Structure formats: C-alpha cells, structure tokens
N, C-alpha and C positions, 0 to 999 in steps of 0.2 A: 149556286153555284162555287166551286171551291178554288179557290189562288192559292198558289205556293210555288215554288223551283223545283229544284231536283226530286222530293219528297212524292212528289207530282207528278212528275216528267216516267215514271214508272205505269204507273193509271193512266196515261195519255197517248202513251208510247203503240199502244195495237191500234189507236183511231188512225194518227202520223204514219202509220206505215200502210195502213191498210188503203190511204189515202194518196199517197207520199210513193209507193216503195221502198229503196233504199237511199233515198235522199231525208227518209223521215234522222239521217244521221244529221244532216246539219241545222239542224232542230235540238237534236241529242249535245251536243257542238256546242251552243250557248247556252246551253242550262249547264252543259260541265264546266264552262269555264267563267259559271257564279253570274253570270251581265241577266239573266234573261228570267222569266218569270213564267208561271205555265198557271192558263185557267179550263176547268174542265166543266160539261156539262152534264150530267147524272141522270136518268129515267129510270124511275124502279129499283135504283144503285148501280144499274150500270153504265160504264161510260160513254155517253153515244156521242162528246162531242170535245176538243183540244183546239187550244189557242196559246200559241209560244210567240211573244210578242217582247220585246226590250229596249232601254232607251243607247240612247247613244249621241252623246256633249262635245258640241263645239263652240267654240269660246263666245258666239254670241247668241246658237242659238239652239234646242235646245229635240229631239228626234222619240218619238216613239215606234219605233218598228215593226210592226202585224209584221211574223214574221213566217208563221203557220198557224193556218188555220181549217179546220179541217169537221164538219159531222158527217156522222156514220150513214150512211144511203138509206135508210129504211127509217130518216127520222129526219129528213131535207125534210123541209118548206112548212116546220112546223116556231120557226121564226128564234129556234138557239143561233142561228149562224151572228143573229141579228143581237141575240145575248150575248154570246161571245164577245164580239165586238164593243160591244160595250164596256162589260164588266175590262179589258184592255186598256178602252180611254181612259176610264173613273180609277182606273187606279197608274193612270200614265198623267192623268191630270196636275203634273207640277210640270207638265212638255208646255213645247210650243207649236210644234206640229204634229201627225201621224201620218205613217206614211204605209205603203203594203205596197208590196211586187206579185205578180202574177204571170203567167206567160200570154202569149193572142189567144185570144179560144178561149179562153178561161168562163165562159157564159153566167157559169153559178155567182162566181168571185167576182166579175165584174156586176151583174142586179143587187149583189150584198153589197157592195161599195158604193156605189151610184147612192143604193138608198138609204143608204148612211150620208150621203150629202160629202163623197170623196169625189173628187176630179181625176181624170185618168190623162195620162199623159207618155207619150212615147218618150223613151231614151235620146233619140235623138229630135224628140224636139225638145225637151230639156236641154239641149246641150246648146241651139239655133237659142234660145230664150235666155240662157243663163250662163252660156260658157264649158267647157271644156273640167274643167278645174271644179266647178261644182257634181255637174253628174259626176265626174269619177271618184269624188270623193261621199256622194252619193250611193254610188252602184259598191262601193265596198260597207259604209252604211249597211246595208241591205243586204248585202252577197248579193248586190241582185245582177242580172244579167244584162245582157245589150239591147237583145231581143223581148225582152221584157216591159210588162205597160207595168207601171211606174201612178199610183192613185194615190191623191194627199189629201188629207185634209186641214184646217188650222184651226187648233181651239179655243181660240176666243176669237173667229171671225175676222181676224189679218190675212192679206193677202196671200194667198201661202207660196207665189212667184215670189215675193218679198224675204216669206222667210227662208226659201231655200236658198235664194243667193247670200243668207248669212254664211252658207255652211262655206264659202270661198275662203271668209277669213280664217287663221291662226293656224297653229301647228294641228297638221292634221298623225300625229304619232298613236295619236289612242286608235284613233280607228284605224289607222293602221295591222297595230299589232293584235286588233277586234279581226279581221277578214283574213290574216296569215291565222292568225289560231281556231277560228270558224268554217272560214269557209275555203282557204287553198290547202292546209293540210288536210281537212278533212275530202275534199274534193283529192286529194294525191290516195287518202289510206282506202279511198272508195273504188280506187282503179288500182290500186298496188301501188302504186308508187312510193309510199312511203312508209 
C-alpha cells in the first residue's frame, strides 16, 4: 500500500477513470486543490485499487471524507477495498468521524462500508435527525448529492449522530470554499459551463 497525494494520483487515475468515468475529475480536483491524500493497492506492480480521501474540519469536529474508492473488477473480492479503507482510516486517525457517500444501489460499496462498521443514512433521514443546516454543510464537505447514501463511523466509539450535530457550529467558510473549488467548479467544467 502506498500513500501520497499528487504524485500518486497519476497512478490511481486509470482505476478511478474506469470505475467512475468522467466523474473521476472530482477526485482529481480535491487532489489538485491540495487537501486530499491518495492510497493505491498494487499487485505485481500494477495499481488495482485506489482511495482518495481528505479531512474536513469544523470548529468542533473533524471529519475524514472517504471521497472515492475503487478496485478493478478482476481484483474484487480479495479484501483490497477493506485494506484501502483501513489505510485511509489510519492516515485520518486524528479525526473524529469517517464519512463516505455513494449512490443508492451501489451494493458493493454498501457491503464494504457496513462490513467495516459504518452506519448508512439517507440525507432525508439525517435532515430529520440533525436539521437542514448540518446536512447542507455535510453535503458541501462530502460533495454529496441529496439522493446519495451517507455512511458514517465514529473514530473512537462516540455516537455518530452527536458528532455530526457538531458540524452545525461555527463558520462554514472553509467548507464552502472547498465545495466551490472542488465540486461546483468541477461540475461546471464537466458540463462546459466554466
């Protein structure tokens, strides 16, 4: 397992492109913005899996966002996704909560996250439990979509909903800037509007 940032993204790019199509550019955006780390899994010198993750800090809670994770189809079922996730969690050991998002129906991601102790929530469910302000900030921090599923896992056994509630405190300028630079502007470029 290798961990780095920009220097490793070129190795991870093909795996991410194959798994996510043009959406891999969102992963590139957080790496280029300088906030993300990249871990790659290699077998026989070939990159067969990758994870892109970053920290999103709020005044009272620190999140580790597992942004993109992929393992090439021929190498799935070997535990590489678990190893990549564990690597991201180890690098982010100083955070309070791990969070990942994916689309409904992504059964492989759902099985992986649940096997590692993550709890799944719809954004509507979180909105009812935590309020719109918290969810709006989380959507920005994760570059998530309202129809995604959020998977959360506390780092030290705390109540994940109590930790998420802390996102609502303080200024959100840092997370808004991250969202603009890595989500909104990337979305506009993909659609030829920027």
